[in-house]
GUKOLKE-259585 format. One record per residue: residue in three letters; x, y, z of N, C-alpha, C in turn. Coordinates in nm, 2 decimals. Atoms other than C-alpha are relative to their C-alpha. Layout:
GUKOLKE-259585
SITE   residuo     n.px     n.py     n.pz    ca.px    ca.py    ca.pz     c.px     c.py     c.pz
SITE       ala        X        Y        Z        X        Y        Z        X        Y        Z
...
//
This chain:
GUKOLKE-259585
SITE   residuo     n.px     n.py     n.pz    ca.px    ca.py    ca.pz     c.px     c.py     c.pz
SITE       met     0.11    -0.09     0.01     1.60    -2.40    -1.36    -0.03     0.05     0.14
SITE       arg     0.03    -0.06    -0.13     1.47    -2.17    -1.08    -0.16     0.01     0.01
SITE       phe     0.14     0.00    -0.02     1.12    -2.21    -0.93    -0.04     0.07     0.13
SITE       val     0.06    -0.06    -0.12     0.91    -2.02    -0.67    -0.13    -0.08     0.02
SITE       ile     0.13     0.08    -0.03     0.63    -2.23    -0.50    -0.06     0.07     0.12
SITE       ile     0.08    -0.06    -0.10     0.36    -2.06    -0.30    -0.08    -0.11     0.07
SITE       gly     0.06     0.10    -0.08     0.25    -2.29    -0.02     0.09    -0.12     0.03
SITE       ala    -0.09     0.11    -0.05     0.46    -2.53     0.19    -0.08    -0.11     0.07
SITE       gly     0.08     0.11    -0.05     0.18    -2.77     0.26     0.04    -0.13    -0.06
SITE       arg    -0.03     0.13     0.05     0.16    -3.13     0.15     0.04     0.01    -0.15
SITE       val    -0.02     0.00     0.15     0.14    -3.05    -0.23     0.13     0.08    -0.03
SITE       gly    -0.12    -0.09     0.03     0.39    -2.76    -0.23     0.13    -0.06     0.04
SITE       leu    -0.12     0.06    -0.05     0.65    -2.93    -0.02     0.05    -0.12    -0.08
SITE       arg    -0.04     0.11     0.08     0.64    -3.25    -0.22     0.05     0.04    -0.13
SITE       thr    -0.04    -0.05     0.13     0.66    -3.07    -0.54     0.14     0.06     0.00
SITE       ala    -0.14    -0.06    -0.02     0.96    -2.87    -0.41     0.10    -0.10     0.01
SITE       arg    -0.10     0.11    -0.03     1.13    -3.19    -0.30     0.04    -0.07    -0.13
SITE       val    -0.04     0.07     0.12     1.11    -3.36    -0.64     0.07     0.09    -0.09
SITE       leu    -0.08    -0.09     0.09     1.23    -3.05    -0.82     0.14     0.01     0.05
SITE       arg    -0.13    -0.01    -0.06     1.52    -3.01    -0.58     0.08    -0.12    -0.03
SITE       asp    -0.07     0.13     0.02     1.61    -3.38    -0.61     0.06    -0.01    -0.15
SITE       glu    -0.05     0.01     0.14     1.66    -3.32    -0.99     0.10     0.12    -0.02
SITE       gly    -0.11    -0.10     0.01     1.90    -3.03    -0.92    -0.06     0.14    -0.03
SITE       his     0.05    -0.14     0.02     1.66    -2.73    -0.96     0.01     0.08     0.13
SITE       glu     0.00    -0.09    -0.12     1.66    -2.43    -0.73    -0.14     0.04     0.03
SITE       val     0.14    -0.03    -0.04     1.34    -2.38    -0.53     0.00     0.09     0.12
SITE       thr     0.03    -0.08    -0.12     1.22    -2.11    -0.30    -0.15    -0.01     0.03
SITE       leu     0.14     0.02    -0.05     0.90    -2.16    -0.10    -0.05     0.13     0.06
SITE       ile     0.06    -0.11    -0.07     0.66    -1.89     0.02    -0.11    -0.06     0.09
SITE       glu     0.09     0.06    -0.09     0.45    -1.98     0.33    -0.03     0.10     0.12
SITE       pro     0.03    -0.08    -0.11     0.27    -1.77     0.60    -0.01    -0.07     0.13
SITE       asp     0.02     0.08    -0.12     0.22    -2.05     0.85     0.14    -0.03     0.07
SITE       glu    -0.13     0.02    -0.07     0.51    -2.06     1.11     0.04    -0.15     0.01
SITE       arg    -0.03     0.14    -0.01     0.48    -2.43     1.16     0.05    -0.06    -0.13
SITE       lys    -0.04     0.05     0.13     0.50    -2.51     0.79     0.13     0.06    -0.05
SITE       val    -0.12    -0.06     0.03     0.78    -2.26     0.75     0.12    -0.08     0.07
SITE       lys    -0.10     0.07    -0.08     0.98    -2.44     1.02     0.03    -0.14    -0.06
SITE       arg    -0.01     0.13     0.06     0.91    -2.78     0.86     0.08     0.00    -0.13
SITE       ala    -0.07    -0.01     0.13     1.03    -2.67     0.52     0.15     0.04     0.03
SITE       arg    -0.13    -0.04    -0.03     1.34    -2.50     0.67     0.08    -0.11     0.06
SITE       asp    -0.06     0.11    -0.05     1.42    -2.81     0.86     0.05    -0.10    -0.11
SITE       gln    -0.04     0.08     0.12     1.44    -2.98     0.52     0.09     0.07    -0.09
SITE       asp    -0.10    -0.08     0.07     1.69    -2.72     0.41    -0.05     0.08    -0.12
SITE       phe     0.05    -0.08     0.11     1.46    -2.53     0.18     0.01     0.15     0.04
SITE       thr     0.01    -0.15    -0.02     1.48    -2.15     0.14    -0.15     0.04     0.00
SITE       val     0.14    -0.04    -0.01     1.15    -2.01     0.26    -0.01     0.15     0.04
SITE       val     0.04    -0.14    -0.03     1.01    -1.66     0.25    -0.13     0.00     0.08
SITE       glu     0.12     0.01    -0.08     0.76    -1.62     0.53    -0.09     0.12    -0.03
SITE       gly     0.09    -0.11     0.04     0.46    -1.42     0.41    -0.11    -0.05    -0.09
SITE       asp     0.12     0.02     0.09     0.15    -1.39     0.19     0.05    -0.01    -0.15
SITE       gly    -0.05     0.02     0.14     0.23    -1.53    -0.16    -0.09     0.08    -0.10
SITE       ser     0.07    -0.08     0.09    -0.04    -1.31    -0.31     0.04     0.15    -0.01
SITE       arg    -0.06    -0.14    -0.01     0.16    -0.99    -0.23     0.12     0.01    -0.09
SITE       glu    -0.11    -0.01     0.10     0.40    -0.86    -0.49     0.13     0.02     0.07
SITE       asp    -0.12    -0.02    -0.07     0.66    -0.75    -0.23     0.06    -0.14     0.05
SITE       val    -0.04     0.13    -0.05     0.67    -1.11    -0.09     0.05    -0.08    -0.12
SITE       leu    -0.04     0.07     0.12     0.70    -1.26    -0.44     0.14     0.05    -0.05
SITE       glu    -0.13    -0.06     0.04     0.98    -1.02    -0.52     0.11    -0.04     0.09
SITE       glu    -0.11     0.05    -0.10     1.17    -1.12    -0.20     0.03    -0.14    -0.03
SITE       ala    -0.03     0.14     0.04     1.14    -1.48    -0.32     0.07    -0.01    -0.13
SITE       gly    -0.07     0.00     0.12     1.29    -1.39    -0.65    -0.08    -0.03    -0.12
SITE       val     0.08     0.03     0.12     1.00    -1.40    -0.89     0.05     0.06    -0.13
SITE       ala    -0.05    -0.06     0.12     1.18    -1.17    -1.13     0.09    -0.09    -0.08
SITE       asp    -0.10     0.09     0.06     1.44    -1.44    -1.20    -0.06    -0.15    -0.01
SITE       ala     0.06     0.14     0.00     1.20    -1.75    -1.18    -0.04    -0.04    -0.14
SITE       asp     0.05     0.05     0.12     1.14    -1.97    -1.47    -0.15    -0.03     0.01
SITE       ala     0.15     0.03    -0.02     0.80    -2.07    -1.32    -0.03     0.02     0.14
SITE       val     0.06    -0.01    -0.14     0.58    -2.00    -1.02    -0.11    -0.09     0.01
SITE       gly     0.11     0.10    -0.03     0.36    -2.27    -0.88    -0.08     0.05     0.12
SITE       ala     0.09    -0.04    -0.11     0.07    -2.13    -0.67    -0.08    -0.12     0.04
SITE       leu     0.05     0.13    -0.03    -0.01    -2.45    -0.49    -0.06     0.00     0.14
SITE       thr     0.07     0.00    -0.13    -0.20    -2.34    -0.17    -0.14    -0.05    -0.03
SITE       gly     0.14     0.04     0.01    -0.55    -2.45    -0.09    -0.10     0.12    -0.02
SITE       asp     0.09    -0.12     0.01    -0.68    -2.09    -0.14     0.01     0.05    -0.15
SITE       leu     0.01    -0.04     0.14    -0.80    -2.01    -0.49     0.04     0.15    -0.03
SITE       asn    -0.02    -0.15     0.02    -0.78    -1.63    -0.45     0.15     0.03     0.01
SITE       thr    -0.14    -0.01    -0.02    -0.42    -1.65    -0.32     0.08    -0.05    -0.13
SITE       asn    -0.06     0.06     0.12    -0.32    -1.87    -0.61    -0.01     0.08    -0.12
SITE       phe     0.03    -0.08     0.12    -0.48    -1.66    -0.88     0.08     0.13     0.01
SITE       ala    -0.07    -0.13    -0.01    -0.33    -1.33    -0.74     0.15    -0.02    -0.02
SITE       ala    -0.14     0.03     0.01     0.02    -1.49    -0.72     0.03    -0.02    -0.15
SITE       cys    -0.02     0.03     0.14    -0.01    -1.61    -1.08     0.00     0.12    -0.09
SITE       met     0.01    -0.13     0.07    -0.11    -1.27    -1.21     0.13     0.08     0.02
SITE       ile    -0.12    -0.08    -0.03     0.19    -1.11    -1.04     0.12    -0.07    -0.07
SITE       ala    -0.11     0.08     0.07     0.42    -1.39    -1.17     0.00     0.02    -0.15
SITE       asp     0.01    -0.02     0.14     0.29    -1.35    -1.52     0.05     0.14    -0.04
SITE       his    -0.05    -0.14     0.02     0.37    -0.97    -1.50     0.15     0.00    -0.01
SITE       his    -0.15     0.01    -0.01     0.73    -1.07    -1.42     0.06    -0.10    -0.11
SITE       gly    -0.05     0.08     0.11     0.75    -1.31    -1.72     0.02    -0.15     0.04
SITE       ala    -0.02     0.14    -0.04     0.74    -1.64    -1.53    -0.12    -0.09    -0.05
SITE       arg     0.11     0.10     0.03     0.54    -1.95    -1.63    -0.08    -0.01     0.12
SITE       thr     0.09     0.00    -0.11     0.23    -1.97    -1.41    -0.07    -0.13     0.01
SITE       val     0.08     0.12    -0.03     0.08    -2.29    -1.26    -0.08     0.02     0.12
SITE       met     0.09    -0.03    -0.10    -0.22    -2.26    -1.05    -0.08    -0.13     0.05
SITE       arg     0.08     0.11    -0.05    -0.38    -2.52    -0.82    -0.15     0.04     0.02
SITE       ile     0.15    -0.01    -0.02    -0.76    -2.56    -0.82    -0.04    -0.13     0.06
SITE       asp     0.05     0.12    -0.06    -0.92    -2.80    -0.58    -0.10    -0.08    -0.09
SITE       glu     0.07     0.08     0.09    -1.09    -3.09    -0.75    -0.15     0.02     0.00
SITE       asp     0.15    -0.02     0.00    -1.45    -2.99    -0.65    -0.05     0.12    -0.06
SITE       tyr     0.05    -0.12     0.07    -1.45    -2.67    -0.85    -0.07    -0.04    -0.13
SITE       arg     0.07     0.03     0.12    -1.69    -2.66    -1.13     0.08     0.03    -0.13
SITE       glu    -0.07    -0.01     0.13    -1.58    -2.69    -1.50     0.00     0.14    -0.05
SITE       asp     0.00    -0.14     0.05    -1.69    -2.33    -1.58     0.11     0.08     0.08
SITE       ile    -0.10    -0.07    -0.07    -1.46    -2.20    -1.30     0.14    -0.04    -0.05
SITE       tyr    -0.13     0.05     0.05    -1.18    -2.42    -1.43     0.03     0.08    -0.13
SITE       arg    -0.02    -0.07     0.13    -1.22    -2.27    -1.78     0.04     0.15     0.02
SITE       lys    -0.03    -0.14    -0.03    -1.22    -1.92    -1.64     0.14     0.03     0.03
SITE       tyr    -0.14    -0.02    -0.05    -0.89    -1.95    -1.47     0.10    -0.06    -0.10
SITE       ala    -0.09     0.06     0.09    -0.73    -2.18    -1.73     0.04     0.10    -0.11
SITE       glu    -0.03    -0.10     0.11    -0.75    -1.89    -1.98     0.10     0.10     0.05
SITE       ala    -0.09    -0.10    -0.05    -0.55    -1.67    -1.75     0.14    -0.04     0.04
SITE       val    -0.13     0.05    -0.04    -0.26    -1.89    -1.65     0.05    -0.10    -0.10
SITE       asp    -0.05     0.10     0.09    -0.03    -2.13    -1.83    -0.05    -0.14     0.02
SITE       glu     0.05     0.14    -0.02    -0.16    -2.44    -1.66    -0.07     0.00     0.14
SITE       val     0.08     0.03    -0.12    -0.42    -2.54    -1.40     0.03    -0.15     0.04
SITE       val    -0.02     0.14    -0.04    -0.35    -2.85    -1.19    -0.10    -0.03     0.12
SITE       tyr     0.08     0.06    -0.11    -0.56    -3.07    -0.96     0.09    -0.09     0.08
SITE       pro    -0.10     0.09    -0.07    -0.29    -3.20    -0.72    -0.06    -0.12     0.07
SITE       glu     0.06     0.12    -0.06    -0.54    -3.43    -0.55    -0.01    -0.12    -0.09
SITE       arg     0.00     0.11     0.10    -0.55    -3.63    -0.87     0.14    -0.02    -0.06
SITE       leu    -0.13     0.01     0.06    -0.21    -3.55    -1.02     0.12    -0.04     0.09
SITE       gly    -0.11     0.01    -0.09     0.01    -3.55    -0.72     0.11     0.09    -0.03
SITE       ala    -0.12    -0.09     0.02     0.35    -3.38    -0.70     0.06    -0.01    -0.13
SITE       ile    -0.06     0.01     0.14     0.47    -3.52    -1.03    -0.07     0.08    -0.10
SITE       gly     0.08    -0.07     0.09     0.18    -3.37    -1.21     0.03     0.15     0.01
SITE       ala    -0.03    -0.14    -0.02     0.25    -3.03    -1.06     0.13     0.04    -0.05
SITE       lys    -0.14    -0.02     0.04     0.62    -3.06    -1.13     0.00     0.01    -0.16
SITE       asn     0.01     0.00     0.15     0.54    -3.14    -1.50    -0.05     0.13    -0.05
SITE       ala     0.06    -0.12     0.05     0.33    -2.84    -1.54     0.10     0.12     0.01
SITE       met    -0.10    -0.10    -0.02     0.61    -2.62    -1.40     0.11    -0.01    -0.10
SITE       leu    -0.11     0.02     0.10     0.87    -2.77    -1.63    -0.04     0.04    -0.14
SITE       gly     0.05    -0.03     0.14     0.66    -2.72    -1.94     0.00    -0.12    -0.09
SITE       gly     0.03     0.11     0.08     0.61    -2.93    -2.24     0.11    -0.08    -0.06
SITE       asp    -0.11     0.08     0.05     0.96    -3.06    -2.33     0.05    -0.11     0.09
SITE       thr    -0.04     0.10    -0.09     1.00    -3.27    -2.02    -0.12    -0.04     0.08
SITE       arg     0.12     0.04    -0.07     0.74    -3.49    -1.86     0.04    -0.13     0.08
SITE       ala    -0.02     0.12    -0.09     0.79    -3.72    -1.56    -0.11    -0.10    -0.01
SITE       ile     0.10     0.10     0.01     0.61    -4.05    -1.60    -0.02    -0.07     0.13
SITE       ala     0.01     0.07    -0.13     0.69    -4.22    -1.27     0.13     0.00     0.07
SITE       asp    -0.11     0.02    -0.08     0.92    -4.23    -0.98     0.01    -0.15     0.02
SITE       ile    -0.01     0.14    -0.01     1.05    -4.59    -1.00     0.06    -0.04     0.13
SITE       ala    -0.06     0.02    -0.13     1.26    -4.57    -0.68     0.04     0.13     0.05
SITE       gln    -0.04    -0.13    -0.06     1.40    -4.31    -0.45     0.08     0.09    -0.09
SITE       asn    -0.09    -0.08     0.09     1.66    -4.20    -0.70    -0.01    -0.03    -0.14
SITE       leu     0.01     0.04     0.13     1.53    -4.33    -1.02    -0.14     0.04    -0.06
SITE       gln     0.13    -0.06     0.06     1.27    -4.17    -1.26    -0.01    -0.04    -0.14
SITE       leu     0.03     0.02     0.14     1.11    -4.25    -1.59    -0.05     0.14    -0.05
SITE       val     0.04    -0.13     0.05     1.08    -3.93    -1.80    -0.01    -0.01    -0.16
SITE       glu     0.02    -0.02     0.15     0.96    -3.84    -2.15     0.06     0.14    -0.04
SITE       leu    -0.07    -0.13     0.04     1.17    -3.57    -2.33    -0.04     0.02    -0.15
SITE       thr     0.03    -0.03     0.14     1.08    -3.39    -2.65     0.11     0.08    -0.06
SITE       val    -0.12    -0.06     0.07     1.35    -3.29    -2.90    -0.05     0.14    -0.05
SITE       thr     0.02    -0.14     0.04     1.36    -2.91    -2.95     0.10     0.05    -0.10
SITE       glu    -0.10    -0.06     0.09     1.54    -2.68    -3.19     0.14     0.02     0.07
SITE       glu    -0.12    -0.02    -0.08     1.80    -2.63    -2.91     0.08    -0.13     0.03
SITE       ser    -0.06     0.13    -0.03     1.88    -3.00    -2.88     0.13    -0.02    -0.07
SITE       pro    -0.13     0.03     0.07     2.25    -3.08    -2.95    -0.01    -0.13    -0.07
SITE       met     0.01     0.13     0.07     2.13    -3.43    -3.07    -0.09     0.01    -0.12
SITE       lys     0.09    -0.01     0.12     1.88    -3.30    -3.33     0.07    -0.03    -0.13
SITE       gly    -0.07     0.04     0.13     1.97    -3.47    -3.66     0.09    -0.12     0.02
SITE       tyr    -0.08     0.12    -0.03     2.18    -3.74    -3.49    -0.09    -0.13     0.01
SITE       ser     0.07     0.13    -0.02     2.09    -4.11    -3.49    -0.01    -0.04     0.15
SITE       ile     0.01     0.04    -0.14     1.98    -4.28    -3.17     0.13    -0.07     0.04
SITE       ala    -0.12     0.07    -0.03     2.30    -4.49    -3.19     0.11     0.10     0.04
SITE       glu    -0.10    -0.10    -0.03     2.50    -4.16    -3.17    -0.02     0.07     0.13
SITE       val     0.03    -0.07    -0.12     2.33    -4.04    -2.85     0.07    -0.07     0.12
SITE       glu    -0.08     0.05    -0.11     2.57    -4.10    -2.56    -0.06     0.05     0.13
SITE       leu     0.06    -0.04    -0.13     2.36    -4.09    -2.24     0.10    -0.04     0.11
SITE       pro    -0.08     0.04    -0.11     2.52    -4.10    -1.90    -0.02    -0.15     0.04
SITE       lys     0.00     0.14    -0.03     2.60    -4.45    -1.76    -0.13    -0.04     0.08
SITE       thr     0.12     0.04    -0.08     2.30    -4.44    -1.52    -0.13     0.04    -0.06
SITE       ala     0.12    -0.04     0.07     2.05    -4.35    -1.79    -0.01    -0.10    -0.12
SITE       thr     0.02     0.09     0.11     1.89    -4.58    -2.05    -0.12     0.05    -0.08
SITE       met     0.12    -0.03     0.09     1.66    -4.50    -2.35    -0.08    -0.12    -0.02
SITE       ile     0.08     0.12     0.01     1.37    -4.74    -2.34    -0.11     0.01    -0.10
SITE       ala     0.10    -0.01     0.11     1.13    -4.60    -2.60     0.02     0.13    -0.08
SITE       phe    -0.02    -0.11     0.09     1.12    -4.36    -2.89    -0.12     0.01    -0.09
SITE       gly     0.12    -0.02     0.08     0.84    -4.20    -3.09     0.02     0.12    -0.09
SITE       lys     0.00    -0.12     0.09     0.85    -3.98    -3.40    -0.12     0.09     0.03
SITE       gln     0.11    -0.10    -0.03     0.63    -3.67    -3.38    -0.13    -0.05    -0.06
SITE       gly     0.13     0.04     0.04     0.27    -3.77    -3.39    -0.02    -0.15    -0.02
SITE       glu     0.01     0.15     0.02     0.34    -4.15    -3.40     0.02    -0.07     0.14
SITE       pro    -0.01     0.07    -0.13     0.32    -4.41    -3.12     0.14    -0.03     0.04
SITE       met    -0.13     0.04    -0.05     0.61    -4.50    -2.90     0.03    -0.15    -0.04
SITE       glu    -0.04     0.13     0.03     0.82    -4.81    -2.99     0.14    -0.02     0.05
SITE       ile    -0.14     0.03    -0.04     1.15    -4.98    -2.91     0.09     0.08    -0.08
SITE       pro    -0.09    -0.08     0.08     1.43    -4.75    -3.01     0.08    -0.08    -0.11
SITE       asp    -0.08     0.06     0.11     1.59    -4.83    -3.35     0.13     0.08    -0.01
SITE       pro    -0.13    -0.08     0.00     1.96    -4.73    -3.35     0.02     0.09    -0.12
SITE       asp    -0.02    -0.07     0.13     1.93    -4.61    -3.71    -0.09     0.12    -0.01
SITE       gln     0.10    -0.11     0.01     1.64    -4.37    -3.65     0.07     0.13     0.05
SITE       ser    -0.06    -0.13    -0.03     1.73    -4.00    -3.63    -0.09     0.08     0.09
SITE       leu     0.08    -0.08    -0.09     1.61    -3.75    -3.37    -0.02     0.13    -0.07
SITE       glu     0.04    -0.12     0.07     1.42    -3.47    -3.53    -0.09     0.08     0.10
SITE       leu     0.08    -0.09    -0.08     1.22    -3.17    -3.39    -0.14    -0.07     0.03
SITE       gly     0.13     0.05    -0.04     0.91    -3.29    -3.19     0.00    -0.15     0.03
SITE       asp    -0.01     0.14    -0.03     1.03    -3.65    -3.16     0.01    -0.02     0.16
SITE       arg     0.00     0.02    -0.14     0.99    -3.80    -2.81     0.08    -0.12     0.04
SITE       val    -0.09     0.10    -0.05     1.23    -4.01    -2.61    -0.04    -0.03     0.15
SITE       val     0.03     0.04    -0.14     1.15    -4.21    -2.29     0.13    -0.06     0.06
SITE       val    -0.12     0.04    -0.06     1.45    -4.25    -2.06    -0.02    -0.03     0.15
SITE       leu     0.00     0.04    -0.14     1.50    -4.43    -1.73     0.14     0.05     0.05
SITE       ala    -0.13    -0.06    -0.04     1.76    -4.23    -1.53     0.00     0.02     0.15
SITE       asp    -0.03    -0.05    -0.14     1.91    -4.16    -1.19    -0.03     0.15     0.01
SITE       phe     0.03    -0.14    -0.02     1.80    -3.83    -1.05     0.12     0.09    -0.02
SITE       asp    -0.12    -0.07     0.00     2.16    -3.72    -1.04     0.04     0.04    -0.15
SITE       val    -0.04    -0.03     0.14     2.19    -3.73    -1.43    -0.11     0.05    -0.08
SITE       leu     0.11    -0.04     0.08     1.85    -3.61    -1.53     0.02     0.13    -0.07
SITE       gly    -0.03    -0.13     0.06     1.98    -3.26    -1.59     0.09    -0.02    -0.13
SITE       asp    -0.09     0.03     0.11     2.25    -3.40    -1.82    -0.08    -0.06    -0.12
SITE       val     0.08     0.06     0.11     2.00    -3.61    -2.01    -0.09     0.10    -0.07
SITE       arg     0.09    -0.10     0.05     1.76    -3.32    -2.05     0.08     0.09    -0.09
SITE       gln    -0.09    -0.08     0.08     2.05    -3.11    -2.18     0.03    -0.06    -0.14
SITE       leu    -0.03     0.07     0.13     2.13    -3.37    -2.45    -0.12    -0.01    -0.09
SITE       ile     0.11     0.02     0.08     1.78    -3.43    -2.57    -0.08     0.13    -0.03
SITE       val     0.09    -0.12     0.02     1.60    -3.10    -2.51     0.09     0.12    -0.03
SITE       gly    -0.08    -0.12     0.02     1.89    -2.85    -2.50    -0.03     0.10     0.11
SITE       asp     0.02    -0.10    -0.10     1.87    -2.52    -2.32    -0.14     0.04     0.02
SITE       ala     0.14     0.02    -0.01     1.51    -2.56    -2.35    -0.09     0.11     0.01
SITE       ser     0.11    -0.09     0.02     1.23    -2.38    -2.46    -0.11    -0.03     0.10
SITE       arg     0.11     0.03    -0.09     0.92    -2.34    -2.25    -0.12    -0.02    -0.09
SITE       ala     0.11     0.03     0.10     0.68    -2.51    -2.49    -0.13    -0.03     0.07
SITE       ala     0.13     0.04    -0.05     0.32    -2.59    -2.45     0.01    -0.14     0.06
SITE       pro    -0.01     0.13    -0.07     0.26    -2.90    -2.22    -0.02    -0.11    -0.10
SITE       ala     0.00     0.11     0.09     0.31    -3.23    -2.39    -0.12    -0.09     0.03
SITE       gly     0.11     0.09    -0.03     0.04    -3.49    -2.43     0.06    -0.13     0.05
SITE       gly    -0.04     0.13    -0.05     0.06    -3.85    -2.31     0.07    -0.08    -0.11
SITE       ile    -0.07     0.08     0.09     0.26    -4.13    -2.46    -0.10    -0.07    -0.09
//
């Protein structure tokens, strides 16, 4: 998947890093020369400029982006970037600092696909919002190991197959399974994967894309998933 992130500060850069580690393509937008240099030193593609301007977003590839994360500390910049991204058909994720009032949150939540509080959620939460509802990172277990929850979609090549028939990569293990609307439990090899079912997998970053392709498919951009 392809993502554009506005803001190469602490939140934006960490979110870009975890997305890239999973094989996604990420372009950052940042006006501050020092932050631009830091991101480029980490081999990120960075467009230097104001992320609330349409020409800058277009230079970053907003027209081809699956999602745009406006993760700066400036609410006005974030909102303007999301409105432009929405016009181009991208999923929009907007950062609002934690001290904003609930009425302000509701106002902006109606205009974008998702609002995040990175101070509470961290980079994984921002990444989950950008990926959408069929994939949800639960925890980074180690530098190259992650626990993820995946939701079976209509596009899943495993839909209708039993758990025993799902051949995950060698560095991935299914550790929990839940039918749609039911609690998670230890996987039963005879259970079948149907639309809306959830699977929790422990996997190396290098194979997360393959695991997602098996369980989710070419993946819809569904509404965000709930917790386990």
